[in-house]
C-alpha positions as semicolon CSV with decimal commas, in nm:
position;residue;x (nm);y (nm);z (nm)
1;M;10,689;7,830;10,971
2;S;10,651;8,207;10,919
3;I;10,408;8,382;11,073
4;K;10,187;8,582;10,831
5;L;10,113;8,954;10,947
6;I;9,923;9,273;10,737
7;I;10,045;9,592;10,867
8;N;9,787;9,823;10,732
9;A;9,770;10,196;10,760
10;D;9,418;10,384;10,838
11;D;9,296;10,673;10,727
12;F;9,448;10,672;10,342
13;G;9,293;10,994;10,183
14;V;9,211;11,211;10,468
15;S;9,508;11,434;10,443
16;S;9,825;11,484;10,235
17;T;10,004;11,471;10,543
18;V;9,875;11,108;10,604
19;N;9,928;11,020;10,243
20;Q;10,299;11,072;10,266
21;A;10,335;10,864;10,584
22;V;10,159;10,638;10,399
23;V;10,347;10,579;10,113
24;K;10,660;10,645;10,297
25;A;10,605;10,371;10,538
26;H;10,537;10,158;10,175
27;D;10,830;10,202;10,022
28;E;11,076;10,247;10,267
29;G;10,892;10,084;10,575
30;I;10,714;9,754;10,658
31;L;10,364;9,903;10,560
32;T;10,211;9,624;10,342
33;S;9,839;9,771;10,350
34;C;9,592;10,092;10,341
35;S;9,253;10,176;10,412
36;L;9,104;10,478;10,186
37;M;8,855;10,729;10,336
38;V;8,663;10,765;9,975
39;G;8,520;11,114;10,147
40;G;8,858;11,243;10,251
41;D;8,967;11,587;10,136
42;A;9,268;11,401;9,995
43;C;9,132;11,090;9,820
44;D;9,222;11,184;9,503
45;E;9,623;11,201;9,576
46;A;9,568;10,875;9,778
47;V;9,416;10,756;9,479
48;A;9,688;10,886;9,232
49;L;9,961;10,743;9,488
50;A;9,834;10,413;9,488
51;K;9,798;10,346;9,178
52;A;10,160;10,404;9,143
53;R;10,255;10,150;9,364
54;P;10,077;9,858;9,238
55;R;10,202;9,633;9,547
56;L;10,025;9,850;9,832
57;S;9,742;9,697;9,908
58;V;9,418;9,922;9,975
59;G;9,113;9,854;10,151
60;L;8,763;10,086;10,204
61;H;8,790;10,225;10,527
62;L;8,420;10,294;10,559
63;T;8,334;10,661;10,729
64;L;8,031;10,694;10,924
65;V;8,108;10,908;11,178
66;C;8,384;11,222;11,234
67;G;8,456;11,274;10,859
68;K;8,280;11,360;10,541
69;S;8,034;11,179;10,316
70;V;8,034;11,095;9,945
71;L;7,657;11,200;9,897
72;P;7,573;11,501;9,879
73;P;7,351;11,694;10,229
74;T;7,053;11,718;10,007
75;E;7,047;11,317;10,003
76;I;7,131;11,265;10,381
77;P;7,006;11,547;10,555
78;H;6,961;11,316;10,890
79;L;7,348;11,221;10,849
80;V;7,563;11,515;10,743
81;D;7,528;11,864;10,789
82;G;7,592;12,113;10,494
83;Q;7,935;12,039;10,461
84;R;7,906;11,664;10,377
85;Q;8,060;11,626;10,783
86;F;7,918;11,367;10,993
87;A;7,851;11,423;11,374
88;S;8,178;11,463;11,564
89;N;7,995;11,241;11,880
90;P;8,024;10,866;11,852
91;V;7,784;10,797;12,131
92;V;7,545;10,995;11,984
93;A;7,573;10,903;11,599
94;G;7,533;10,573;11,723
95;V;7,227;10,601;11,926
96;R;7,067;10,824;11,643
97;Y;7,160;10,515;11,425
98;F;6,994;10,305;11,566
99;F;6,696;10,422;11,660
100;D;6,595;10,694;11,398
101;P;6,473;10,504;11,075
102;R;6,550;10,820;10,844
103;C;6,884;10,754;10,976
104;R;6,934;10,422;10,916
105;A;6,756;10,435;10,570
106;E;6,995;10,689;10,487
107;L;7,280;10,489;10,585
108;R;7,192;10,222;10,349
109;R;7,268;10,461;10,074
110;E;7,557;10,666;10,208
111;I;7,713;10,296;10,246
112;R;7,658;10,161;9,894
113;A;7,783;10,516;9,774
114;Q;8,099;10,453;9,922
115;F;8,141;10,094;9,801
116;E;8,027;10,260;9,464
117;R;8,333;10,566;9,514
118;F;8,607;10,282;9,594
119;L;8,504;10,070;9,258
120;A;8,494;10,397;9,052
121;T;8,893;10,472;9,144
122;G;8,966;10,182;8,946
123;L;9,178;10,000;9,274
124;P;9,143;9,651;9,383
125;C;8,952;9,654;9,691
126;S;9,143;9,419;9,923
127;H;8,911;9,437;10,270
128;V;8,665;9,644;10,436
129;D;8,672;9,806;10,791
130;G;8,498;10,128;10,947
131;H;8,666;10,460;11,100
132;L;8,619;10,404;11,483
133;H;8,490;10,046;11,368
134;F;8,152;10,210;11,272
135;H;8,095;9,956;11,040
136;L;8,009;9,751;11,312
137;H;7,683;9,898;11,471
138;P;7,358;9,670;11,439
139;A;7,250;9,902;11,182
140;V;7,547;9,895;11,006
141;F;7,686;9,574;10,975
142;P;7,432;9,385;10,748
143;V;7,454;9,654;10,496
144;V;7,836;9,617;10,528
145;A;7,830;9,243;10,471
146;A;7,574;9,276;10,203
147;C;7,781;9,544;9,962
148;A;8,136;9,323;9,982
149;A;7,957;9,000;9,882
150;A;7,794;9,203;9,646
151;F;8,119;9,422;9,513
152;G;8,353;9,055;9,556
153;I;8,544;9,179;9,849
154;R;8,607;8,900;10,073
155;F;8,782;9,041;10,408
156;V;8,613;9,216;10,661
157;R;8,758;9,321;10,967
158;L;8,661;9,277;11,314
159;P;8,818;9,444;11,589
160;R;8,915;9,131;11,783
161;E;9,201;9,151;12,019
162;R;9,328;8,965;12,307
163;L;9,372;9,221;12,600
164;W;9,568;9,003;12,819
165;R;9,839;9,040;12,568
166;N;9,808;9,404;12,544
167;L;9,807;9,461;12,912
168;A;10,161;9,229;12,950
169;I;10,271;9,540;12,762
170;R;10,108;9,819;12,864
171;R;9,858;9,850;13,149
172;Q;9,810;10,229;13,160
173;G;9,435;10,268;13,011
174;W;9,358;9,934;13,091
175;P;8,975;10,073;13,259
176;V;8,919;10,201;12,913
177;K;9,050;9,861;12,744
178;V;8,829;9,652;12,928
179;G;8,503;9,879;12,800
180;H;8,677;9,887;12,429
181;R;8,701;9,514;12,499
182;L;8,344;9,452;12,629
183;V;8,200;9,672;12,370
184;F;8,394;9,569;12,034
185;G;8,378;9,186;12,162
186;W;8,026;9,207;12,166
187;L;7,942;9,384;11,838
188;S;8,251;9,153;11,637
189;A;8,031;8,830;11,760
190;L;7,732;8,986;11,613
191;A;7,885;9,042;11,307
192;I;8,037;8,676;11,244
193;R;7,655;8,533;11,138
194;H;7,677;8,772;10,882
195;L;8,001;8,722;10,765
196;R;7,887;8,333;10,712
197;R;7,591;8,419;10,562
198;H;7,801;8,586;10,265
199;H;8,085;8,384;10,300
200;L;8,333;8,661;10,366
201;R;8,617;8,633;10,592
202;A;8,795;8,766;10,908
203;V;9,158;8,740;11,026
204;D;9,171;8,565;11,390
205;E;9,318;8,877;11,588
206;V;9,362;9,233;11,512
207;H;9,582;9,438;11,675
208;G;9,563;9,855;11,732
209;L;9,216;9,854;11,934
210;Y;9,402;9,942;12,285
211;E;9,695;10,134;12,089
212;T;9,519;10,336;11,860
213;G;9,734;10,613;11,771
214;R;10,012;10,461;12,042
215;F;10,162;10,211;11,808
216;T;10,487;10,329;11,909
217;E;10,875;10,177;11,801
218;D;10,848;9,978;12,144
219;Y;10,486;9,869;12,119
220;W;10,556;9,703;11,811
221;L;10,925;9,523;11,970
222;A;10,700;9,410;12,254
223;L;10,428;9,263;12,042
224;L;10,619;9,088;11,783
225;D;10,745;8,857;12,044
226;R;10,398;8,776;12,160
227;L;10,256;8,675;11,859
228;S;10,087;8,380;11,756
229;A;10,099;8,165;11,437
230;A;9,785;8,227;11,299
231;P;9,727;8,498;11,037
232;Q;9,626;8,866;11,184
233;E;9,672;9,226;11,124
234;V;9,792;9,549;11,265
235;Y;9,667;9,853;11,195
236;C;9,800;10,206;11,270
237;H;9,789;10,563;11,162
238;P;10,115;10,713;11,057
239;E;10,149;11,074;10,938
240;V;10,407;11,314;10,864
241;A;10,501;11,642;11,077
242;S;10,403;11,951;10,927
243;P;10,411;12,295;11,076
244;M;10,211;12,410;10,807
245;L;9,904;12,147;10,858
246;P;9,716;12,071;11,176
247;A;9,784;11,694;11,259
248;H;9,521;11,410;11,252
249;N;9,665;11,215;11,524
250;A;9,909;11,390;11,708
251;Q;10,146;11,082;11,757
252;G;10,111;10,993;11,375
253;P;10,528;11,084;11,344
254;D;10,590;10,850;11,637
255;E;10,358;10,561;11,437
256;L;10,560;10,632;11,126
257;A;10,921;10,608;11,279
258;A;10,824;10,256;11,356
259;L;10,691;10,127;11,023
260;L;11,041;10,283;10,919
261;S;11,240;10,145;11,239
262;P;11,556;9,923;11,136
263;Q;11,511;9,709;11,470
264;V;11,129;9,639;11,403
265;K;11,292;9,574;11,068
266;A;11,510;9,292;11,218
267;R;11,228;9,175;11,500
268;L;11,029;9,081;11,201
269;R;11,309;8,882;11,048
270;Q;11,420;8,739;11,379
271;R;11,069;8,606;11,441
272;H;10,992;8,497;11,086
273;I;10,680;8,715;11,069
274;Q;10,617;8,770;10,690
275;P;10,440;9,106;10,608
276;V;10,139;9,030;10,382
277;T;9,822;9,147;10,237
278;Y;9,504;9,045;10,291
279;A;9,510;8,985;9,912
280;D;9,774;8,727;10,004
281;L;9,536;8,530;10,251
282;S;9,312;8,469;9,933
């Protein structure tokens, strides 16, 4: 029996270097899916590239921190600056979003606007996730779940990942990983009741929380040997190297190389792992 694995790239639309990496990883590698930042500077380019590749599944990468809004600053003045930039400090933003009622009201408008902006592209939306997983914020997730249900989107990412499996491969940074396990495990548990209320789904395990920006070939090969049978997702952040443009992810070229790796492709075949999309699970 084959193992179904969604292989997703986040941050599609943030820059041309990320867009080119996504389509290269799809055209020549193992990438099946991506998540679109509808407020990104290269969003229009990303949409055009995706429309030329009907087998590339696209979801919404909801962005509420470290990125740009779709609504103008005059409509959400407590969330963004004059250039539509959200706060760059996730901790400070998270506290403000929870305690400031003005932020919460503006979040509801911006979240719906990002769903509507995605719908306006004409692309089918396969799933919803969030930049830095901010879609799981307690002030955000109820709105996300309601919008997903209203727009007919069935899957939402919950970054549930077994820490022991990661540490068996890489022990580096284990204190930070333990912190991530506690925080995102708790937030995912809170989110489940909203998924059930709106009849939404999430895959059992998502890989990437502990190795964000470091999904290199050696990690891929070790992980593929340890996957369980349930449908799962890997998310990564590929990028092409450019001497002219600043890197969005310093190790993006290494992550792209892993998605193109003949060794990784061979291991997928040997382990009977089938690259799929969220739509295939429907």
